[in-house]
C-alpha positions in Angstrom: -5.3 -11.9 14.9 -3.6 -14.5 12.7 -0.9 -13.4 10.2 1.3 -15.4 7.8 4.8 -15.1 9.0 7.3 -15.4 6.1 10.0 -16.4 8.7 8.1 -19.6 9.9 6.2 -20.2 6.6 2.9 -20.5 8.5 0.1 -18.4 9.9 0.7 -17.5 13.5 -1.4 -15.8 16.2 -0.1 -12.2 16.5 1.2 -11.6 20.0 3.3 -8.4 20.3 6.2 -8.1 22.7 4.4 -5.4 24.6 0.6 -5.2 24.3 0.7 -1.5 25.0 2.7 -0.8 21.8 3.0 -2.6 18.5 6.4 -1.7 16.9 6.1 -1.9 13.1 8.7 -1.1 10.5 8.1 -0.8 6.8 10.6 -0.4 4.0 10.2 3.0 2.3 10.8 4.0 -1.3 14.1 4.7 -3.0 13.3 8.3 -4.1 15.0 8.4 -7.5 11.7 8.2 -9.6 7.9 8.1 -9.2 6.4 5.2 -7.4 4.6 2.9 -9.8 1.3 1.2 -8.9 3.1 -2.0 -8.3 5.1 -0.4 -5.5 2.0 1.2 -4.1 0.1 -2.0 -3.9 2.6 -2.9 -1.1 2.1 0.4 0.7 -1.7 0.0 0.4 -1.6 -3.4 2.1 0.9 -2.2 4.8 -1.6 0.7 5.4 -4.4 -1.8 5.9 -2.3 -3.9 8.3 -1.6 -0.8 10.4 -5.1 0.4 10.4 -6.5 -3.1 11.2 -4.1 -3.4 14.2 -5.4 0.0 15.5 -9.0 -0.9 14.7 -8.6 -4.0 16.9 -7.3 -2.2 19.7 -3.5 -2.2 19.4 -1.6 1.0 19.8 1.0 1.1 16.9 4.1 2.9 16.2 5.1 2.6 12.6 8.6 3.8 11.2 9.5 3.9 7.6 12.8 4.9 5.9 13.4 7.0 2.8 16.3 5.6 0.8 18.1 8.6 -0.5 21.7 7.1 -0.7 23.3 3.8 -1.2 20.6 1.8 -3.1 22.5 0.1 -6.0 20.7 -0.8 -9.2 20.7 -4.6 -8.7 19.6 -4.5 -5.0 22.7 -6.7 -4.3 25.6 -4.3 -3.9 26.2 -4.2 -7.7 25.4 -1.7 -10.4 24.9 2.0 -10.4 23.6 3.9 -7.4 19.8 4.5 -8.2 20.0 8.0 -6.7 22.9 9.0 -8.9 21.2 7.5 -11.9 18.1 9.7 -11.2 20.2 12.8 -10.8 22.0 12.3 -14.1 18.7 11.6 -15.9 17.2 14.8 -14.8 20.3 17.0 -14.5 19.7 17.8 -10.8 21.6 17.1 -7.6 21.0 13.9 -5.7 19.3 15.8 -2.9 17.0 17.8 -5.3 16.0 14.5 -6.7 15.4 13.0 -3.3 13.2 16.0 -2.3 11.1 16.0 -5.4 10.4 12.3 -5.4 9.7 12.1 -1.7 7.1 14.7 -2.1 5.6 12.9 -5.1 5.5 9.7 -3.2 3.6 11.1 -0.3 1.2 12.9 -2.8 0.4 9.6 -4.2 -0.1 8.1 -0.8 -2.5 10.9 0.1 -4.6 10.2 -3.1 -4.7 6.5 -2.1 -5.6 7.2 1.6 -2.4 5.6 2.7 -1.6 7.0 6.2 1.8 8.6 6.7 3.9 6.5 9.2 4.5 8.0 12.7 8.2 8.3 11.9 9.7 8.9 8.4 13.4 9.0 8.5 15.7 9.7 5.4 18.7 7.4 5.3 21.1 10.4 5.1 20.0 11.4 8.7 21.7 8.4 10.4 25.3 8.2 9.3 26.5 8.1 12.9 24.2 5.0 13.6 25.6 3.1 10.5 29.2 3.7 11.5 28.5 2.5 15.1 26.8 -0.7 13.8 29.6 -1.4 11.3 32.2 -0.9 14.0 30.4 -3.2 16.4 30.1 -5.9 13.7 33.9 -5.6 13.0 34.7 -5.8 16.7 32.5 -8.9 17.0 34.2 -10.6 14.1 31.0 -10.5 12.1 32.4 -8.2 9.4 35.8 -7.7 7.7 37.6 -5.0 5.5 38.7 -5.9 2.0 39.6 -3.6 -0.9 38.6 -0.6 1.0 35.1 -1.7 1.7 33.6 -3.3 4.9 31.7 -6.6 4.3 29.4 -8.7 6.5 30.8 -12.2 6.7 27.8 -14.5 6.2 30.1 -17.6 7.2 29.6 -16.4 10.8 25.9 -17.3 10.7 24.3 -20.7 11.6 21.8 -20.1 8.8 21.7 -17.3 6.2 18.7 -18.2 3.9 16.0 -17.7 6.6 13.0 -17.1 4.3 13.4 -20.1 2.0 14.9 -23.5 1.5 16.4 -23.0 -2.0 19.8 -24.2 -2.8 22.5 -21.8 -1.9 24.0 -21.9 -5.3 20.7 -20.9 -6.8 20.5 -17.8 -4.7 24.2 -16.8 -4.8 24.4 -13.1 -5.6 26.8 -13.6 -8.6 24.6 -16.3 -10.1 21.3 -14.7 -9.3 22.1 -11.3 -10.7 24.3 -12.3 -13.5 26.9 -9.8 -12.7 30.6 -9.7 -12.3 31.7 -11.2 -9.0 33.1 -8.9 -6.4 36.6 -10.6 -5.7 36.9 -8.8 -2.3 34.2 -10.9 -0.8 35.2 -14.1 1.2 31.9 -15.6 0.3 29.5 -15.0 -2.6 26.7 -14.0 -0.3 28.7 -11.4 1.8 27.4 -7.9 1.4 28.7 -4.4 1.8 28.2 -2.5 5.0 30.2 0.5 4.1 31.7 1.5 0.7 34.9 3.4 0.4 35.8 1.9 -3.0 33.3 1.0 -5.8 33.1 1.2 -9.5 31.7 4.7 -9.3 34.2 7.1 -7.9 31.9 10.0 -8.6 29.4 8.9 -5.9 27.6 12.1 -5.0 27.1 11.6 -1.3 30.0 10.6 1.0 31.0 10.9 4.7 34.0 10.5 6.8 34.3 7.2 8.6 37.0 5.1 10.4 37.5 3.2 7.1 37.8 6.2 4.8 35.4 8.6 3.1 32.5 6.7 1.7 28.8 5.8 2.1 26.6 3.1 3.7 25.4 -0.1 2.0 21.6 -0.1 1.4 20.8 -3.1 3.8 22.2 -1.4 7.0 19.9 1.6 6.7 16.7 -0.2 7.7 18.3 -2.0 10.6 19.7 1.2 12.1 16.6 3.3 11.5 14.4 0.7 13.1 16.6 0.4 16.2 16.9 4.1 16.4 13.1 4.6 16.8 11.8 1.2 17.9 14.5 -0.3 20.0 16.1 -3.8 19.9 13.0 -5.8 19.6 10.6 -5.3 16.5 7.1 -6.9 16.3 6.4 -6.6 12.5 8.6 -5.8 9.6 6.8 -5.4 6.3 7.7 -5.0 2.7 7.3 -6.4 -0.9 8.1 -10.0 -1.4 11.0 -9.0 -3.7 12.7 -7.5 -0.6 12.7 -10.9 1.2 16.1 -11.7 -0.5 18.6 -10.2 -0.3 17.4 -7.1 1.5 15.5 -8.5 4.5 17.7 -11.5 4.6 20.7 -9.2 5.1 18.9 -7.1 7.6 18.3 -10.1 9.8 21.9 -11.2 9.5 23.5 -7.9 10.5 20.9 -6.9 13.1 20.9 -10.2 15.1 24.7 -10.4 14.8 24.8 -6.9 16.2 22.3 -7.4 19.0 23.1 -11.0 19.9 19.4 -12.0 20.0 16.3 -12.3 17.8 15.3 -9.0 16.2 11.9 -9.3 14.6 9.1 -11.8 15.4 6.8 -11.4 12.3 7.6 -10.7 8.6 4.8 -9.5 6.5 5.5 -9.7 2.6 3.1 -8.4 0.0 3.3 -10.2 -3.3 3.7 -8.8 -6.8 1.5 -6.7 -9.1 1.9 -8.3 -12.5 0.9 -7.2 -15.8 0.6 -9.6 -18.9 4.4 -9.6 -19.3 5.2 -10.1 -15.7 6.2 -8.1 -12.6 6.0 -4.3 -13.0 9.4 -2.6 -12.7 10.9 0.8 -13.3 13.8 -0.8 -15.0 11.7 -1.9 -17.9 11.1 1.8 -18.9 7.5 2.9 -18.9 5.4 2.2 -15.8 2.0 3.2 -14.5 1.7 5.8 -11.8 -1.3 7.1 -9.8 -1.2 10.4 -11.9 -1.4 8.4 -15.1 -4.5 6.5 -13.8 -6.0 9.9 -12.9 -5.2 11.4 -16.3 -7.2 8.4 -17.8 -10.2 9.3 -15.7 -9.8 6.8 -12.9 -10.6 7.6 -9.2 -7.5 6.5 -7.2 -10.1 4.8 -4.8 -10.8 2.4 -7.7 -7.2 1.2 -7.6 -7.3 0.9 -3.9 -10.5 -1.3 -4.2 -8.8 -3.2 -7.0 -5.9 -4.2 -4.6 -8.2 -4.9 -1.6 -10.3 -7.3 -3.7 -7.2 -9.7 -3.7 -5.3 -11.3 -0.8 -1.9 -9.7 -0.2 -0.1 -13.0 -0.6 -1.3 -13.7 -4.1 0.1 -12.1 -7.2 -2.3 -9.6 -8.6 -2.6 -9.2 -12.4 -3.2 -5.8 -13.6 -5.1 -5.1 -16.8 -7.3 -2.1 -17.9 -10.2 -4.5 -18.0 -9.6 -5.6 -14.4 -9.3 -1.9 -13.3 -12.5 -1.0 -15.2 -14.4 -3.7 -13.3 -13.1 -2.4 -10.0 -14.0 1.2 -11.1 -17.5 0.1 -11.9 -17.9 -1.8 -8.7 -16.8 1.2 -6.7 -19.3 3.4 -8.5 -22.1 1.1 -7.9 -21.2 0.6 -4.3 -21.1 4.3 -3.7 -24.4 4.8 -5.5 -26.1 2.1 -3.2 -24.7 3.8 -0.2 -25.9 7.3 -1.4 -29.4 5.9 -1.5 -29.4 5.1 2.2 -31.0 7.6 4.7 -29.5 8.7 8.0 -32.9 7.8 9.8 -33.8 5.9 12.9 -31.8 4.5 15.8 -28.8 2.3 15.3 -29.6 -1.4 16.0 -26.7 -2.4 18.2 -27.3 -6.1 17.9 -27.4 -6.0 14.1 -24.3 -3.7 14.1 -22.4 -6.1 16.3 -23.3 -9.0 14.0 -22.0 -7.3 10.9 -18.8 -6.1 12.7 -18.1 -9.7 13.8 -17.9 -10.7 10.2 -15.6 -7.8 9.3 -13.3 -8.4 12.3 -13.2 -12.1 11.3 -11.9 -11.2 7.9 -9.1 -9.0 9.4 -8.3 -11.6 11.9 -7.9 -14.2 9.2 -4.6 -13.1 7.8 -5.8 -9.8 6.7 -8.3 -11.2 4.2 -9.3 -7.9 2.5 -11.3 -9.7 -0.3 -13.7 -11.0 2.4 -13.6 -7.6 4.2 -14.8 -6.0 1.0 -17.6 -8.6 0.7 -18.9 -7.6 4.2 -19.7 -4.2 2.7 -22.2 -5.9 0.5 -23.5 -7.9 3.4 -24.2 -4.6 5.2 -26.2 -3.3 2.2 -28.3 -6.6 2.1 -28.7 -6.8 5.9 -32.3 -6.7 7.3 -31.7 -3.6 9.4 -32.4 0.1 9.1 -30.3 2.5 7.1 -28.8 4.1 10.2 -27.3 0.9 11.3 -26.0 0.2 7.8 -24.4 3.6 7.6 -22.8 3.2 11.1 -21.3 -0.2 10.0 -20.0 1.2 6.7 -18.6 4.2 8.4 -16.9 1.9 11.0 -15.4 -0.5 8.4 -14.0 2.3 6.3 -11.7 3.2 9.1 -9.7 0.2 7.8 -10.6 0.1 4.2 -10.2 3.7 3.7 -12.3 4.0 0.5 -14.0 7.3 1.2 -17.4 5.4 1.0 -19.4 7.9 3.0 -17.9 11.1 1.7 -18.1 9.8 -1.9 -21.8 8.9 -1.3 -22.4 12.4 0.1 -20.6 14.0 -3.0 -22.8 11.8 -5.3 -26.0 12.9 -3.5 -25.1 16.6 -3.8 -24.4 16.1 -7.6 -27.7 14.4 -8.1 -29.5 17.1 -6.2 -27.8 19.7 -8.4 -28.6 17.9 -11.5 -32.3 17.6 -10.5 -32.4 21.3 -9.7 -30.7 22.2 -13.0 -33.2 20.1 -14.9 -36.3 21.3 -13.1 -39.1 22.4 -15.3 -42.4 23.6 -13.6 -44.6 23.0 -16.7 -43.3 19.4 -17.1 -43.5 18.8 -13.4 -47.2 19.9 -13.6 -48.0 17.5 -16.5 -46.2 14.6 -14.7 -48.3 15.4 -11.6 -51.5 15.5 -13.7 -50.7 12.0 -15.1 -50.1 10.7 -11.6 -53.6 12.1 -10.5 -55.2 10.6 -13.7 -53.7 7.2 -12.9 -55.0 7.4 -9.3 -58.5 8.3 -10.7 -58.1 5.3 -13.1 -58.4 7.7 -16.0 -55.8 5.8 -18.0 -56.7 7.4 -21.3 -55.8 10.8 -19.9 -52.6 9.4 -18.3 -51.6 7.8 -21.7 -52.3 11.1 -23.5 -50.0 13.1 -21.1 -47.4 10.4 -21.4 -47.6 10.6 -25.3 -47.5 14.4 -25.2 -44.3 14.4 -23.0 -42.8 11.7 -25.2 -43.3 13.9 -28.3 -41.4 16.7 -26.4 -38.5 14.4 -25.8 -39.4 13.6 -22.1 -39.4 10.0 -20.7 -41.4 9.1 -17.6 -40.0 6.7 -15.2 -42.3 5.1 -12.6 -40.4 4.4 -9.4 -41.5 3.2 -5.9 -40.8 6.8 -4.8 -43.1 8.2 -7.5 -42.9 9.2 -11.1 -39.6 10.9 -12.3 -38.8 12.3 -15.7 -35.7 12.8 -17.9 -34.8 14.2 -21.2 -34.0 11.7 -23.9 
């Protein structure tokens, strides 16, 4: 399997540290509000990556954090704590907010067939781990105390900007965020490992530490949670491209300084979902959620298909027209599958040939748009329906579009509609017309057709025989 590695800026053959267990970490949500569909694009593509690895025969252990403390509004150690902001907005405690939006997040994941990671760890569970890592970094000279806070010293690194080749001045936090510079820092790019002093003295969650009562910086959470459950060597770290800097950059800095060796081999970044005005963001006010799509009549699977139709390393543009196109494509795909019959023996040679195309799409840097195209290759293949259904069922282990269950639901609905519209008298006239046509008595066949037409009944001749419907 070849994956694009953000760290090396090229596609690389995926080789895990241990072929018996792929260790995968994905950044989880900050649970201060609902996840918008831009956030969920990242989780969908991470889900496809995990399922692809399992499908290709790799055992996987995937860990994800829940950020319920310490995530500041600018993502760069500045601005108001997002959890506190949510609590004030809804007049609840921070932990009530965290519980409500964690449940909402996983509800959205269930609707989109996003598998829950093997381990989900709230940040507030790991205070001892953060304190231990911060103290170790201080002992190693990689961190310093200033103004009551503990900062990571980026000057101790050979290279800080590991994901890009931009000028340091362009990416300096003070310049990038347009915020007041933290004068406690030795270098603009230094970041907080532990807060005891900040602009917000009413921070809701605080813990005792060797440096005073305070709370962890956001970046240290993922490093510690990953090491707690996956050890010192990580195969894949995934997240949205907006996390590459500063969050993932800071994770690498503190983790490798703490460990003294390379931490993670492959970095998998999903690009933005944009609308016509740019990247979707909660900070802009209104944003689209899965529930809102459902209220407008969209099946969540239509949104999942919409995401799969594009490569994860391309920005995807959302519009209602584009979503409508995906919804129509999904309905047509399900209808074609519903027309297949589970008859005959599976043609193993034909199945293997179809699977080879599908596996090739996954192995080619998780090319989900090509993987979706293989569904249509299956439907057009010169093999029996049993083989086609077996291939579709197999591929949907990764794509998770509910193809077979949605087709079965459609078949039942069609059967119920047929039963509800059954009329023995009209059935008899349609049968009489069929017999008249067989006897080449076309005048009688036309007379019956005209009689039915006058009664608001249209006859449709199909390869399976004559059908009728009310018009």
